[in-house]
Every structure is written in structure tokens, then in C-alpha cells.
Backbone bond lengths (Angstrom), bond angles and torsions (degrees), N, CA, C in turn:
res aa  C-N    CA-C-N  psi(-1)  N-CA   C-N-CA  omega(-1)  CA-C   N-CA-C  phi
1 C - - - 1.449 - - 1.506 108.68 -
2 C 1.331 119.09 -91.91 1.473 120.71 -174.70 1.527 110.29 -92.51
3 T 1.375 115.43 152.71 1.465 120.73 177.55 1.513 108.72 -128.10
4 N 1.311 115.43 165.90 1.467 121.43 175.41 1.518 108.25 -76.97
5 S 1.335 116.88 106.23 1.466 120.03 -172.01 1.516 112.37 -64.78
6 K 1.341 117.96 -33.21 1.469 120.10 -179.23 1.528 110.07 -66.91
7 A 1.318 116.85 -48.04 1.458 119.85 -179.56 1.519 110.56 -64.26
8 E 1.345 115.72 -39.56 1.454 120.11 179.66 1.525 110.56 -62.66
9 S 1.342 116.86 -43.26 1.459 120.56 179.54 1.515 111.09 -65.91
10 E 1.339 115.08 -38.09 1.451 119.28 -177.89 1.522 111.47 -58.17
11 H 1.335 116.79 -37.38 1.452 120.50 -174.89 1.523 113.19 -100.25
12 M 1.320 116.93 10.92 1.464 119.72 179.85 1.527 110.55 -61.86
13 I 1.328 116.74 -42.99 1.455 121.48 175.57 1.523 107.41 -121.45
14 K 1.315 117.53 124.24 1.464 119.99 -177.93 1.523 110.15 -74.79
15 K 1.326 114.48 151.48 1.460 120.61 -172.61 1.519 110.29 -124.32
16 S 1.332 115.30 135.65 1.458 121.86 171.83 1.523 108.28 -109.38
17 A 1.314 116.63 131.41 1.464 120.88 174.29 1.522 108.87 -100.46
18 I 1.335 116.16 138.25 1.464 120.37 173.18 1.522 108.40 -120.48
19 S 1.337 115.32 141.81 1.455 120.22 177.35 1.518 108.62 -151.62
20 L 1.330 116.25 175.86 1.454 121.89 -168.08 1.523 110.88 -122.13
21 I 1.330 115.58 139.65 1.460 121.64 174.14 1.521 107.72 -107.38
22 S 1.329 116.37 117.29 1.456 119.96 178.43 1.518 108.95 -148.00
23 Y 1.327 117.09 -152.38 1.464 123.21 -170.82 1.522 114.37 -59.94
24 D 1.325 118.88 -22.91 1.467 120.19 -177.24 1.529 113.29 -105.93
25 A 1.334 116.97 14.26 1.467 120.41 -174.75 1.519 112.29 -62.94
26 N 1.338 118.17 -40.86 1.464 119.38 -179.04 1.521 112.01 -62.96
27 R 1.317 117.21 -35.39 1.466 120.53 -177.85 1.531 111.81 -74.74
28 F 1.328 118.18 -37.18 1.465 119.79 -166.29 1.524 117.19 -122.62
29 L 1.331 118.85 -34.94 1.462 120.74 -160.97 1.526 113.88 -59.02
30 A 1.324 117.80 -48.85 1.468 119.55 -176.11 1.523 111.55 -60.91
31 D 1.328 116.74 -43.36 1.468 119.80 179.24 1.518 111.33 -64.56
32 S 1.331 116.71 -36.80 1.466 119.85 178.22 1.527 110.95 -63.47
33 I 1.327 116.37 -46.62 1.469 120.58 -177.96 1.524 111.55 -62.68
34 K 1.318 116.98 -37.74 1.467 120.05 179.94 1.521 111.68 -56.64
35 R 1.329 117.45 -28.88 1.465 121.05 -175.99 1.532 112.25 -72.92
36 Y 1.320 118.09 -24.75 1.471 119.08 -177.34 1.529 113.78 -125.32
37 Y 1.307 117.77 -0.04 1.470 120.96 -174.58 1.527 112.16 -53.40
38 D 1.314 118.10 -44.31 1.464 121.44 -174.92 1.532 113.23 -72.40
39 Y 1.324 117.94 -12.00 1.467 119.98 -171.20 1.524 113.34 -108.31
40 V 1.333 118.05 -0.43 1.457 120.86 178.23 1.527 108.80 -122.83
41 D 1.329 115.28 164.61 1.456 119.80 -175.07 1.522 113.25 -98.36
42 E 1.319 116.89 -22.19 1.463 120.83 173.22 1.521 108.73 -154.43
43 I 1.339 115.24 159.01 1.460 121.95 179.45 1.523 107.72 -132.59
44 V 1.333 116.50 120.27 1.463 122.31 -179.51 1.529 107.96 -109.74
45 L 1.318 116.12 117.22 1.458 122.16 -177.90 1.519 109.73 -108.95
46 G 1.322 116.76 130.93 1.461 120.91 179.71 1.515 111.77 -106.20
47 I 1.333 116.71 139.51 1.461 122.47 174.46 1.527 108.47 -138.77
48 D 1.313 116.72 137.10 1.459 120.36 179.61 1.529 109.46 -64.86
49 K 1.319 116.56 132.20 1.464 120.70 -174.12 1.523 112.46 -66.27
50 D 1.322 117.20 -23.45 1.469 121.43 178.98 1.520 112.43 -101.67
51 R 1.349 116.50 4.15 1.478 122.63 -177.38 1.529 110.22 56.31
52 I 1.331 113.91 51.03 1.465 123.31 177.28 1.523 108.05 -117.78
53 T 1.327 118.04 137.84 1.462 121.42 179.28 1.518 110.64 -78.31
54 W 1.337 115.47 171.21 1.462 120.82 176.74 1.527 111.93 -59.04
55 S 1.326 116.39 -27.47 1.471 120.89 -179.66 1.519 112.65 -88.60
56 G 1.344 117.50 4.73 1.453 121.03 174.92 1.510 115.07 87.45
57 N 1.338 117.80 16.36 1.460 121.31 -178.80 1.527 110.42 -105.96
58 P 1.336 118.46 141.46 1.470 120.43 178.12 1.527 111.05 -70.37
59 F 1.328 116.44 149.39 1.458 120.39 174.27 1.514 109.25 -136.54
60 N 1.346 114.58 154.74 1.458 121.31 177.31 1.515 109.25 -128.15
61 I 1.324 116.50 138.03 1.455 121.70 172.46 1.523 108.29 -133.18
62 D 1.313 116.08 163.14 1.462 120.87 175.45 1.529 106.82 -83.11
63 E 1.317 115.38 90.47 1.465 119.86 -173.02 1.530 112.13 -69.61
64 D 1.323 117.52 -37.54 1.466 119.35 179.03 1.525 110.38 -58.66
65 S 1.335 115.28 -44.88 1.460 119.66 179.71 1.524 111.14 -64.72
66 L 1.339 116.49 -42.33 1.465 120.10 -178.38 1.519 111.35 -65.34
67 W 1.335 117.42 -45.57 1.473 119.45 -178.80 1.523 110.48 -62.06
68 K 1.343 117.15 -37.37 1.467 120.25 177.60 1.524 111.20 -64.29
69 E 1.330 116.22 -43.62 1.472 120.07 178.88 1.522 110.78 -61.11
70 L 1.322 116.08 -44.14 1.463 119.73 -178.32 1.525 111.23 -67.21
71 S 1.324 117.31 -36.55 1.468 119.49 179.77 1.522 111.54 -67.14
72 V 1.321 117.09 -33.20 1.465 120.75 176.36 1.526 110.58 -65.93
73 I 1.318 116.54 -41.21 1.468 121.36 179.80 1.528 111.38 -68.14
74 D 1.330 116.41 -36.32 1.464 121.43 -164.71 1.522 112.99 -86.56
75 G 1.324 116.18 59.62 1.459 120.40 -179.91 1.511 113.79 -65.87
76 D 1.335 117.70 -24.76 1.467 121.35 -178.52 1.527 113.07 -103.54
77 S 1.333 116.90 12.35 1.478 122.47 177.71 1.530 112.15 54.46
78 K 1.306 115.43 48.24 1.466 120.61 179.85 1.533 112.84 -91.17
79 I 1.331 117.75 -20.38 1.471 121.36 -168.37 1.524 111.36 -91.32
80 T 1.351 114.80 130.56 1.461 122.78 172.63 1.525 107.67 -123.71
81 I 1.323 117.08 138.37 1.470 121.37 178.50 1.519 108.49 -110.92
82 V 1.329 115.10 126.81 1.462 122.23 -178.10 1.529 108.79 -111.90
83 E 1.333 116.90 125.87 1.463 121.60 176.41 1.526 108.59 -108.96
84 E 1.340 115.52 131.85 1.463 120.47 -177.34 1.526 107.78 -158.25
85 D 1.313 116.67 168.62 1.467 121.88 174.35 1.528 107.52 -80.87
86 F 1.331 115.73 103.24 1.460 120.95 -179.53 1.535 112.10 -107.02
87 H 1.330 116.35 22.82 1.476 119.97 178.60 1.529 110.54 -130.93
88 Q 1.317 116.97 37.68 1.461 121.05 -173.56 1.522 113.34 -71.23
89 S 1.336 116.97 -28.33 1.460 121.59 -177.63 1.527 110.57 -98.47
90 K 1.311 116.95 155.84 1.466 121.79 172.66 1.521 111.26 -83.00
91 V 1.344 116.65 -5.78 1.464 122.43 -180.00 1.527 107.85 -103.41
92 A 1.332 116.63 116.62 1.467 121.35 -172.05 1.518 112.50 -57.53
93 I 1.326 117.63 -43.69 1.465 119.37 -175.65 1.527 111.00 -66.91
94 E 1.316 117.96 -27.95 1.464 119.90 176.31 1.523 110.63 -68.05
95 N 1.319 117.18 -36.82 1.465 120.72 175.61 1.525 111.29 -68.94
96 D 1.320 115.82 -39.90 1.464 122.04 175.09 1.527 109.69 -55.48
97 N 1.321 116.17 -53.31 1.467 121.17 -179.30 1.536 111.10 -60.40
98 F 1.338 115.34 -44.38 1.465 119.72 -177.01 1.530 110.84 -60.88
99 E 1.335 116.76 -44.96 1.464 119.11 -177.89 1.519 111.54 -63.11
100 R 1.318 116.78 -45.03 1.465 119.64 -179.10 1.533 111.08 -63.47
101 N 1.319 116.92 -41.37 1.464 119.69 179.03 1.530 111.30 -68.43
102 F 1.320 116.88 -36.82 1.465 120.81 177.70 1.524 110.36 -62.66
103 L 1.319 116.16 -47.48 1.466 120.20 -179.37 1.527 110.96 -64.92
104 K 1.320 115.66 -37.17 1.468 119.90 178.38 1.532 110.31 -60.30
105 Q 1.307 116.89 -41.34 1.464 119.83 179.76 1.527 111.96 -70.63
106 E 1.319 117.27 -26.05 1.460 121.07 176.52 1.527 111.51 -74.63
107 A 1.326 116.31 -21.01 1.464 120.98 -176.86 1.529 110.71 -70.03
108 K 1.329 116.07 148.71 1.463 121.06 -176.59 1.524 113.10 -86.84
109 H 1.319 117.04 -24.88 1.460 119.95 -168.79 1.521 111.84 -108.85
110 D 1.328 115.61 163.46 1.456 121.23 -171.48 1.529 114.14 -86.05
111 W 1.323 116.58 -15.20 1.467 118.78 178.71 1.523 107.36 -106.90
112 I 1.332 116.03 120.70 1.458 122.08 -172.33 1.524 110.42 -108.09
113 V 1.330 115.10 120.23 1.462 122.24 172.52 1.523 106.81 -95.85
114 S 1.323 117.58 121.11 1.460 121.46 -178.74 1.520 108.97 -116.41
115 I 1.335 115.85 117.08 1.459 119.98 -175.06 1.523 108.97 -143.27
116 D 1.319 116.36 138.36 1.455 120.37 -178.83 1.521 111.12 -90.77
117 A 1.331 116.08 160.01 1.466 121.59 -173.36 1.518 112.77 -61.57
118 D 1.341 117.59 -29.53 1.474 119.73 -175.35 1.527 112.94 -91.10
119 E 1.325 116.92 19.67 1.465 121.81 176.71 1.528 109.79 -113.63
120 M 1.330 116.05 125.74 1.454 122.16 179.60 1.531 108.70 -113.77
121 L 1.314 117.61 109.55 1.456 120.98 -178.93 1.524 110.06 -65.00
122 V 1.320 115.94 134.74 1.460 121.77 -176.04 1.525 111.23 -94.21
123 N 1.316 117.23 -40.27 1.467 121.77 -173.08 1.534 110.83 -128.88
124 A 1.334 115.34 47.61 1.464 120.71 -175.05 1.524 112.78 -61.32
125 K 1.324 118.10 -42.39 1.467 120.31 -176.46 1.523 111.28 -60.50
126 D 1.307 116.93 -44.81 1.458 120.77 179.18 1.526 110.53 -62.83
127 F 1.331 116.62 -41.75 1.469 120.92 -179.71 1.520 110.93 -62.96
128 F 1.319 117.54 -52.38 1.460 120.64 -173.85 1.526 112.84 -73.47
129 Y 1.323 118.02 -33.67 1.458 120.06 -176.15 1.525 113.13 -88.90
130 N 1.333 117.10 -35.52 1.469 119.68 -171.93 1.526 114.03 -106.73
131 Y 1.321 117.00 -42.50 1.469 120.07 -176.88 1.525 112.20 -82.83
132 L 1.320 116.63 -48.82 1.459 120.08 -170.77 1.526 114.63 -60.02
133 P 1.334 120.05 -42.11 1.473 118.48 179.25 1.526 113.60 -59.13
134 I 1.338 116.63 -25.73 1.464 120.20 -178.76 1.528 111.60 -74.22
135 V 1.355 116.88 -29.88 1.472 119.64 -172.20 1.529 112.85 -110.95
136 E 1.324 117.70 12.70 1.462 119.11 -178.09 1.525 112.93 -57.06
137 R 1.303 116.41 -29.18 1.471 119.23 -177.20 1.525 112.70 -66.46
138 Y 1.355 117.16 -17.11 1.466 120.66 179.66 1.528 112.43 -87.39
139 R 1.314 116.95 2.50 1.462 121.52 -168.88 1.523 113.50 -52.46
140 T 1.314 118.53 -43.42 1.467 120.83 -175.85 1.524 112.81 -92.38
141 K 1.332 116.91 1.08 1.466 119.93 -175.32 1.521 113.82 -112.58
142 K 1.315 116.99 -30.85 1.458 120.73 -173.75 1.526 110.39 -136.39
143 D 1.327 115.25 154.58 1.462 120.70 169.64 1.520 108.58 -93.38
144 I 1.322 116.14 137.57 1.460 121.29 178.87 1.523 108.80 -94.69
145 C 1.322 116.21 131.57 1.461 121.65 -174.18 1.523 112.02 -103.66
146 L 1.322 114.94 152.99 1.460 120.44 166.23 1.519 108.35 -107.11
147 V 1.324 115.71 169.51 1.459 121.82 179.81 1.524 107.96 -113.89
148 W 1.326 115.82 134.38 1.453 120.49 176.89 1.523 111.46 -89.30
149 T 1.325 116.14 140.80 1.454 121.93 160.10 1.524 105.20 -120.56
150 T 1.329 117.24 130.80 1.459 120.31 -160.93 1.528 114.28 -119.72
151 P 1.337 117.65 106.07 1.464 119.65 168.08 1.534 109.16 -63.66
152 Y 1.313 115.84 141.36 1.466 121.49 -172.97 1.520 112.36 -104.21
153 K 1.340 116.47 -42.20 1.460 119.11 -175.39 1.529 109.04 -163.82
154 I 1.329 116.63 143.46 1.467 121.90 174.35 1.527 108.17 -103.75
155 L 1.321 116.02 127.52 1.463 122.13 179.32 1.524 109.32 -126.62
156 T 1.308 116.82 163.45 1.467 121.68 179.39 1.519 109.26 -114.22
157 S 1.329 116.29 126.90 1.465 121.25 -178.88 1.530 110.38 -78.55
158 D 1.328 115.67 174.75 1.469 120.64 -179.33 1.526 112.73 -60.84
159 D 1.333 116.66 -27.90 1.473 119.15 179.19 1.533 112.10 -95.47
160 N 1.361 115.33 19.11 1.473 123.15 176.27 1.522 114.11 67.83
161 T 1.336 117.30 21.45 1.462 121.19 173.06 1.524 109.13 -83.86
162 E 1.335 116.33 132.82 1.465 119.11 176.21 1.521 108.98 -78.46
163 I 1.328 115.47 126.80 1.453 122.60 -176.91 1.526 109.01 -115.54
164 A 1.324 116.44 128.40 1.459 121.07 174.99 1.520 109.30 -95.52
165 L 1.313 116.11 123.79 1.455 120.40 167.57 1.515 106.87 -88.12
166 I 1.326 117.08 122.52 1.459 121.05 -177.97 1.522 109.16 -122.27
167 I 1.298 116.69 142.89 1.463 121.20 178.80 1.523 108.06 -66.26
168 A 1.341 115.91 128.39 1.467 120.89 -170.60 1.518 111.14 -136.81
169 N 1.329 114.15 163.37 1.462 121.41 172.98 1.529 109.65 -81.79
170 E 1.322 116.13 170.18 1.459 120.80 -179.70 1.524 112.31 -60.60
171 D 1.337 117.49 -28.24 1.468 119.94 -179.38 1.535 113.01 -84.59
172 G 1.344 117.07 4.06 1.456 120.75 178.21 1.508 114.90 89.96
173 S 1.315 119.02 -2.30 1.462 122.43 176.92 1.529 109.59 -82.07
174 P 1.335 117.89 158.54 1.467 119.66 179.08 1.525 110.96 -60.52
175 F 1.327 115.61 144.59 1.454 121.00 177.07 1.522 108.99 -79.30
176 F 1.333 116.26 119.19 1.464 121.89 -179.53 1.533 110.85 -112.59
177 G 1.320 117.25 36.38 1.456 120.66 -171.59 1.511 116.05 -88.64
178 E 1.340 117.64 4.20 1.461 119.46 -177.63 1.521 110.07 -129.64
179 N 1.321 116.83 135.76 1.460 120.80 178.54 1.521 110.47 -125.63
180 Q 1.308 115.32 165.72 1.466 121.36 -176.83 1.514 108.71 -147.37
181 G 1.329 116.43 149.46 1.450 120.42 175.62 1.516 110.92 -60.63
182 F 1.335 116.38 138.07 1.464 121.12 -177.10 1.527 111.37 -127.02
183 M 1.340 116.86 -45.42 1.463 120.52 -178.91 1.524 109.96 -128.25
184 T 1.308 115.17 139.88 1.450 121.44 176.35 1.521 107.72 -146.67
185 S 1.314 117.11 178.10 1.461 120.51 177.29 1.523 109.37 -101.65
186 K 1.316 115.80 160.69 1.462 120.23 -172.85 1.521 112.15 -66.00
187 D 1.326 118.08 -21.32 1.463 119.55 179.17 1.525 112.78 -80.71
188 S 1.337 118.05 -0.64 1.461 121.70 175.90 1.527 109.78 -81.10
189 T 1.342 115.39 162.42 1.466 121.59 174.51 1.516 108.73 -124.66
190 F 1.326 117.04 126.90 1.458 119.92 175.32 1.526 108.85 -70.05
191 T 1.316 116.72 125.51 1.464 121.18 -176.62 1.521 113.40 -116.71
192 Y 1.352 117.65 -20.90 1.465 120.52 174.17 1.522 107.09 -151.80
193 A 1.336 114.83 94.35 1.469 120.86 -174.44 1.532 108.41 56.72
194 R 1.346 118.83 -118.50 1.464 119.29 -176.59 1.526 113.41 -94.24
195 W 1.300 118.07 1.49 1.459 119.48 171.72 1.517 108.44 -82.40
196 T 1.334 115.81 139.11 1.458 120.96 -175.61 1.520 110.86 -109.67
197 D 1.331 114.38 -178.97 1.460 119.28 176.25 1.524 111.58 -63.13
198 K 1.331 117.33 -17.24 1.464 120.41 175.60 1.524 111.84 -81.46
199 S 1.340 116.06 -36.74 1.464 119.01 -166.71 1.520 115.37 -117.48
200 A 1.327 118.66 -7.76 1.465 120.35 -172.73 1.519 112.74 -60.70
201 A 1.321 117.17 -33.50 1.465 119.97 -177.90 1.525 112.78 -81.56
202 G 1.330 116.71 -1.26 1.457 120.34 -179.82 1.513 113.37 100.55
203 D 1.328 117.04 -8.69 1.461 120.83 177.97 1.536 109.41 -91.36
204 N 1.321 114.47 167.65 1.465 121.07 174.18 1.524 113.50 53.94
205 R 1.321 115.87 38.19 1.461 121.37 172.78 1.517 108.54 -107.92
206 L 1.310 116.09 126.23 1.452 121.16 179.37 1.525 108.19 -106.22
207 M 1.317 116.45 114.08 1.459 120.25 -179.56 1.530 109.95 -71.13
208 S 1.312 116.23 150.46 1.466 120.72 -179.51 1.528 109.42 -137.83
209 P 1.335 117.23 168.95 1.468 120.38 178.22 1.520 113.44 -83.81
210 L 1.333 118.35 5.19 1.459 121.09 -176.44 1.522 111.02 -73.10
211 V 1.333 116.32 128.36 1.461 123.03 -179.11 1.522 109.13 -117.60
212 A 1.328 115.88 137.95 1.465 120.92 174.72 1.520 109.49 -126.29
213 L 1.327 115.53 132.44 1.462 119.79 166.11 1.519 106.84 -70.29
214 H 1.336 115.68 118.88 1.461 121.09 -174.19 1.529 108.35 -105.82
215 W 1.338 115.69 104.63 1.465 121.62 -174.24 1.519 112.89 -87.14
216 S 1.306 116.62 15.74 1.458 121.86 -174.60 1.525 113.16 -49.55
217 L 1.331 117.03 -47.42 1.460 121.89 -174.59 1.515 112.60 -93.24
218 C 1.313 117.25 -13.13 1.457 121.74 -167.73 1.520 109.98 -104.14
219 R 1.301 115.93 88.85 1.451 122.86 -179.64 1.519 108.11 -158.80
220 P 1.329 119.18 164.54 1.460 120.14 -179.85 1.528 112.21 -56.03
221 S 1.319 115.67 155.36 1.460 122.06 -170.40 1.527 114.02 -51.84
222 K 1.328 117.77 -49.47 1.467 120.01 -177.46 1.523 110.93 -66.04
223 E 1.330 116.52 -36.13 1.462 119.98 179.14 1.519 111.50 -70.90
224 L 1.335 116.67 -34.94 1.457 119.84 176.83 1.520 110.56 -66.11
225 E 1.326 116.31 -42.09 1.462 119.48 177.91 1.526 110.38 -60.84
226 Q 1.334 116.61 -42.07 1.465 120.46 177.23 1.524 110.49 -61.72
227 K 1.327 116.14 -42.34 1.470 121.06 -179.39 1.523 111.54 -59.37
228 I 1.329 116.40 -53.23 1.467 118.32 -171.98 1.526 112.77 -73.79
229 K 1.336 116.50 -13.29 1.464 119.15 176.02 1.520 112.35 -93.72
230 N 1.335 117.41 -2.51 1.464 119.69 -175.72 1.524 114.38 -130.62
231 I 1.322 118.13 0.52 1.452 120.29 177.55 1.528 110.76 -71.34
232 G 1.305 115.89 169.88 1.460 120.39 -177.68 1.511 113.49 -59.54
233 H 1.357 117.19 -30.99 1.473 119.69 177.76 1.522 110.70 -107.63
234 S 1.349 116.35 41.06 1.460 121.56 179.71 1.524 112.35 -65.11
235 D 1.332 117.46 -18.58 1.464 120.02 178.51 1.522 112.36 -66.27
236 L 1.347 117.13 -15.75 1.460 120.52 -179.26 1.526 112.80 -88.31
237 V 1.334 117.17 -10.72 1.460 120.59 -169.90 1.520 112.52 -63.78
238 D 1.327 117.41 -43.82 1.465 120.02 -176.43 1.518 112.39 -62.96
239 K 1.338 116.99 -22.23 1.461 120.47 -179.13 1.520 111.87 -93.45
240 D 1.313 116.83 -0.13 1.457 120.63 -170.26 1.524 111.11 -115.44
241 P 1.325 118.74 126.97 1.476 121.46 -178.83 1.519 113.90 -82.45
242 F 1.340 118.01 12.35 1.462 120.64 -173.74 1.525 112.78 -54.31
243 Y 1.323 117.91 -51.90 1.459 120.70 -171.12 1.527 111.75 -62.51
244 Q 1.319 116.62 -41.33 1.468 119.88 179.05 1.526 110.72 -63.15
245 L 1.331 116.11 -42.34 1.463 120.72 179.21 1.527 110.73 -64.67
246 W 1.334 116.38 -46.98 1.463 121.97 179.55 1.527 110.73 -56.60
247 S 1.320 116.81 -41.05 1.462 121.34 -177.12 1.526 112.52 -62.30
248 Q 1.326 117.24 -27.49 1.459 121.33 -174.96 1.528 113.78 -88.87
249 V 1.312 117.76 -12.53 1.462 120.75 -175.22 1.527 110.23 -78.01
250 D 1.338 116.16 131.09 1.454 121.32 176.68 1.529 109.59 -141.25
251 L 1.336 116.86 -176.08 1.467 120.30 -176.85 1.526 112.53 -71.77
252 N 1.311 117.41 -12.46 1.467 120.61 178.16 1.520 113.14 -88.63
253 N 1.339 116.69 -26.00 1.470 117.93 -174.07 1.525 114.79 -121.34
254 Y 1.351 118.48 0.84 1.467 118.92 -173.04 1.529 112.97 -61.81
255 K 1.335 117.44 -27.24 1.467 119.89 -179.92 1.518 112.54 -68.48
256 E 1.324 117.02 -15.89 1.461 121.13 177.79 1.530 112.03 -77.65
257 M 1.305 117.03 -13.16 1.469 121.24 -177.97 1.524 109.01 -80.09
258 R 1.308 116.41 102.95 1.469 121.95 -179.04 1.523 109.09 -131.15
259 N 1.341 115.39 132.19 1.461 121.47 177.18 1.534 110.30 47.72
260 F 1.338 116.06 57.04 1.457 120.10 -161.55 1.517 115.99 -115.85
261 K 1.310 119.23 20.38 1.467 120.55 -177.37 1.522 111.71 -61.64
262 T 1.339 116.41 142.49 1.460 120.28 174.41 1.517 110.04 -96.28
263 S 1.309 117.13 178.16 1.459 121.36 -164.27 1.523 115.64 -77.82
264 G 1.327 118.69 -41.75 1.452 119.52 -165.29 1.504 116.58 -96.30
265 L 1.319 119.41 -0.31 1.458 121.61 -175.29 1.520 111.80 -113.30
266 G 1.313 117.21 34.85 1.458 120.66 178.90 1.517 111.21 126.89
267 Q 1.326 116.77 176.90 1.453 121.08 -173.23 1.520 113.82 -108.35
268 A 1.339 116.99 -38.95 1.460 118.97 -173.96 1.527 111.18 -71.46
269 Q 1.327 117.13 141.50 1.453 121.63 175.27 1.522 110.61 -74.65
270 W 1.327 117.22 148.27 1.454 122.78 177.98 1.521 108.86 -97.99
271 P 1.330 119.33 118.76 1.465 120.73 -174.63 1.523 114.37 -62.84
272 K 1.355 116.93 -49.87 1.469 119.12 -177.93 1.520 108.88 -167.48
273 L 1.334 116.50 -176.97 1.464 122.53 175.39 1.525 109.32 -114.95
274 E 1.315 115.70 141.83 1.459 122.35 175.76 1.533 107.89 -116.66
275 A 1.329 117.57 138.33 1.464 122.16 -179.54 1.526 109.71 -98.32
276 I 1.343 116.86 120.63 1.465 123.16 -177.54 1.528 108.22 -130.63
277 P 1.342 119.02 132.28 1.461 118.69 172.69 1.527 110.15 -53.12
278 L 1.316 116.64 134.81 1.460 120.53 -173.86 1.522 112.17 -56.31
279 T 1.319 117.38 -37.46 1.469 120.60 -179.06 1.520 112.45 -67.25
280 E 1.322 118.01 -17.19 1.463 121.87 -178.56 1.532 112.93 -105.93
281 L 1.335 116.10 3.02 1.467 119.57 -171.51 1.528 112.61 -61.15
282 E 1.326 117.12 -46.97 1.471 118.74 -176.58 1.523 111.34 -68.64
283 N 1.319 117.99 -35.85 1.471 120.24 175.39 1.524 110.31 -63.08
284 Y 1.317 116.03 -39.87 1.474 120.84 177.36 1.536 110.50 -58.68
285 V 1.314 116.76 -46.72 1.469 119.87 179.86 1.522 110.28 -65.90
286 N 1.325 117.42 -43.51 1.464 121.11 -179.51 1.528 112.74 -59.89
287 N 1.312 116.67 -32.55 1.473 120.09 179.42 1.526 112.82 -64.17
288 Y 1.332 116.01 -21.07 1.473 120.15 -175.95 1.524 112.84 -117.57
289 V 1.351 117.74 6.47 1.462 119.93 -167.37 1.534 112.85 -59.84
290 N 1.372 117.75 -27.01 1.494 117.34 178.18 1.509 112.83 -68.80
291 K 1.318 118.86 -14.94 1.477 120.44 179.11 1.528 112.20 -78.37
292 A 1.321 116.67 -7.18 1.474 119.56 -176.67 1.518 111.96 -80.32
293 Y 1.360 117.49 -11.78 1.471 119.36 -171.53 1.520 109.37 -139.73
């Protein structure tokens, strides 16, 4: 007779998630997958067969540890690992695009969830159960976006408390001014990282209430340097003063950082930084999550 309409809607169109295994996989990947594992039907992970980044640099990870972590998560046998040459071009963004398109073609289902290892979904259940069934009809016409909230730097206070500096609005709420492609259909082509031929020009983007903690910039100094020299738009790094500025920020001067965005890591200006104990960071974001949409 009656069925659970939310669960039924959730599985009306099956979803494949694609993500990337690279230099930061040990730090982030398993935790990222845990946030969406229950809401997708398969997960396709790509790793360069020669362990070379998109920018042509070698990387090493603790693969034994990573495979064990993934096997613990993968109780329903959803995860597949694809090894291929993902550094064929001398242009990093071309390798970025190629890998995402390759993984998309390896996926079995027509709805593609694309998420990077350093993104932790905050409100995935609400997105997949409540929002997504309403917009399924847009699947072949628009890309669905998530919203980033971005931790900037982890510092240690005098009493040894770990403090997260997070990009915030003037009123102290998390800054939700940047979005990224999250879901598309299999007939799309990735043309600039996660933007596709549908959405790269700024058209056909459907905003959603989905929020991700984006740890892209927030990692130890050597790891951050590795990140910004190997991302898809690593060619912009030498022109960008971000790393030097980031290195100088501490708990004594972070309040001086106002409207401080640099040129090559996005367009929107960052209003200020807010200091939150690391253990309370996700609760802080959750308290404001309705402001993202």
C-alpha cells in the first residue's frame, strides 16, 4: 500500500560519485566519503597510475593505510578504484578535466556527483532526501551546485587549544559566497575542473542548500605549498600572493584581515576571519547553514 516517499524519491535516479586520490588522500579522503556514502549508489575513485600530479610532480601516500580505511567504509561494495595516466598534458587544468571526464565515463549511472577529497558535506542528508527529489527534473539541463564554507588556518592558542580561523561575514557568520559544481548528468563534459559545458559560462547553475567545509587552504604549511603547486590552476600560483599572506596570519593579527581576497584563488572578496575552537567548528557552521541558500 503506502511507501516511504523520501526513500523512494532518493532512489528514483541512481547516482555515481566520482572523486580523486592524490597527495592529500590520507588526510581527507576517507572522512569525505563517509559524508555521502549512504546517499550514492557507487563511488569511482581515480588515481594516477604513475603517482604523478596534474602538474607533473610525483606524490607519495600511505596506500596500505588508505586501502584499509576505504575497505572499512565500504560495507556495501560501492567503491571502485581506477588507475590511469592522468598527467598526459603539460597544462594542469587539462589533466584535471581529463581525469574527471574519464571517471565520469567509468561511472554506471546517469547522475554524477563530483566531490573532491578535501570537501566535507555538512548537511548531506537534508540535501539528498529533501532537496534533490524536488529538482530531479533538471538533471539533464542544469548543474546543481554546493556552497563552500572555508576554514583558512589552524592555530594553537596559549592554552594549547586548536583554533580554526574560518572565512566569515562581518556579522560573524560563515562566509557562503563561493559555490562549485556538485552534480551533473553523464552527457555533460567537464571543461574547467567541476564546471561543465552546461555551467562553465555561469549559466545553467542551480543553487542548492548543500554546504561543504572546504579544507582546501587549511592544512599544514608544507602540505598547503604542495596543494597550491599541484591543483588544476597551479599556473596561477606564481602570480598570487596568497601563500605569503597566509604564512603571516596568527592569533594576534587575524582581526586585521579585512576584505582580503587575492587574485588567483577565486573572485569573491573575503570579509574577515572568525576564530572558532576546532572542536566546535562544525556546530558553528550548522548554526548558520540556512543562510547558505
